[in-house]
C-alpha positions, -999 to 999 in steps of 0.1 A, spaced: 841 -9 -500 827 27 -502 811 41 -471 774 36 -466 750 63 -475 730 78 -446 699 58 -457 719 26 -461 734 31 -427 700 36 -411 687 4 -428 718 -15 -417 714 -3 -381 677 -12 -381 685 -47 -394 712 -52 -368 687 -41 -341 662 -66 -354 687 -94 -353 698 -85 -318 661 -86 -307 657 -120 -324 687 -133 -305 674 -119 -272 640 -134 -278 656 -168 -282 674 -166 -249 707 -150 -261 715 -175 -288 701 -181 -323 709 -211 -345 727 -199 -376 699 -209 -400 674 -188 -381 699 -158 -380 705 -162 -418 667 -164 -425 662 -131 -406 691 -114 -422 679 -123 -457 641 -124 -454 628 -104 -424 599 -83 -439 611 -49 -449 646 -54 -435 662 -86 -449 684 -84 -479 659 -101 -502 628 -85 -486 638 -48 -483 630 -36 -519 665 -26 -529 678 -38 -563 697 -70 -560 696 -86 -594 709 -63 -622 697 -64 -658 728 -64 -679 709 -52 -711 715 -16 -704 732 -3 -735 767 -10 -723 764 9 -690 772 -6 -657 741 -23 -645 724 -12 -613 722 -38 -586 745 -60 -565 751 -89 -589 742 -104 -623 733 -140 -630 737 -159 -662 700 -154 -674 706 -116 -671 736 -117 -694 723 -137 -724 691 -155 -735 713 -184 -746 715 -197 -711 677 -200 -707 673 -215 -742 700 -241 -735 685 -250 -701 650 -251 -717 661 -278 -742 672 -300 -713 639 -293 -695 620 -302 -727 638 -335 -727 629 -342 -691 593 -332 -697 590 -355 -727 607 -385 -710 585 -382 -679 554 -373 -699 548 -343 -677 541 -306 -685 551 -288 -653 583 -268 -645 590 -257 -609 616 -230 -604 630 -221 -570 639 -185 -565 632 -170 -599 650 -137 -595 638 -112 -620 620 -138 -640 646 -137 -668 652 -174 -667 615 -183 -666 608 -159 -696 636 -175 -717 626 -211 -708 589 -205 -716 598 -190 -750 620 -219 -759 595 -245 -746 570 -229 -770 595 -232 -798 600 -269 -788 562 -275 -792 556 -276 -754 534 -245 -751 510 -264 -728 537 -264 -701 527 -246 -668 555 -228 -649 554 -228 -611 576 -204 -591 584 -207 -554 596 -173 -544 599 -160 -508 609 -124 -517 578 -102 -522 596 -76 -543 612 -101 -566 579 -118 -569 564 -85 -581 592 -81 -606 585 -116 -619 548 -111 -622 553 -79 -643 578 -96 -666 559 -128 -670 524 -112 -674 523 -120 -712 522 -158 -703 490 -154 -684 479 -181 -661 505 -205 -674 527 -190 -647 517 -195 -610 534 -187 -577 535 -210 -548 537 -200 -511 551 -234 -500 565 -266 -514 538 -287 -531 529 -319 -514 535 -337 -547 551 -327 -579 559 -344 -613 579 -325 -639 612 -306 -641 627 -286 -612 650 -257 -619 672 -238 -593 697 -214 -607 721 -197 -582 697 -201 -554 713 -225 -529 734 -197 -514 702 -178 -505 687 -207 -485 693 -207 -448 716 -235 -436 725 -251 -403 762 -250 -393 779 -277 -372 815 -279 -358 836 -305 -340 846 -295 -305 881 -302 -292 865 -331 -272 851 -346 -304 815 -335 -299 793 -322 -328 780 -288 -318 756 -266 -336 769 -231 -345 748 -201 -336 750 -164 -332 751 -144 -300 757 -108 -291 790 -98 -274 796 -71 -248 800 -44 -274 767 -53 -291 784 -71 -320 776 -105 -334 797 -134 -324 798 -172 -330 787 -194 -302 785 -232 -304 762 -254 -284 
């Protein structure tokens, strides 16, 4: 791994300081799901909330794409078109016209799905997106602007929903709780604490 640039090091140090403060504010121990949520989504600091390029667009004329990773919708529109045909089947069988996508990335999947649904004669389908990253949400809004108010963003899970739900490569970005068995056979929750050197360490309670 190459060394961090000065700006990246500064950001990393600021994020680590934020995480230490969150641990201190919780009495010296933070459940892992809370620690993960802060590391990924703390405003201006978390991985998905800091404005840096995460998802790369592979359509760059053969050059190496900028960004940390590429997902299938970025590589080829065939993925979105194939998924859209399955979504169309679900919408017809349930007699619904709503798609809800969790974590829509750059909006590439939504764009491809909407185009293919139009081809399938389902141009009255509305597309809902639940996105917690403000900068990704902005990228999505720009990309999906041609679809107008067919695309809407949610700030929380809807109380009720009928339609087709999509979630592509998003589970790894959702904070999770960790549990371990102790030597005595107890189930303990795994959390994060700060060691004597200021580093992060596992602690089970």
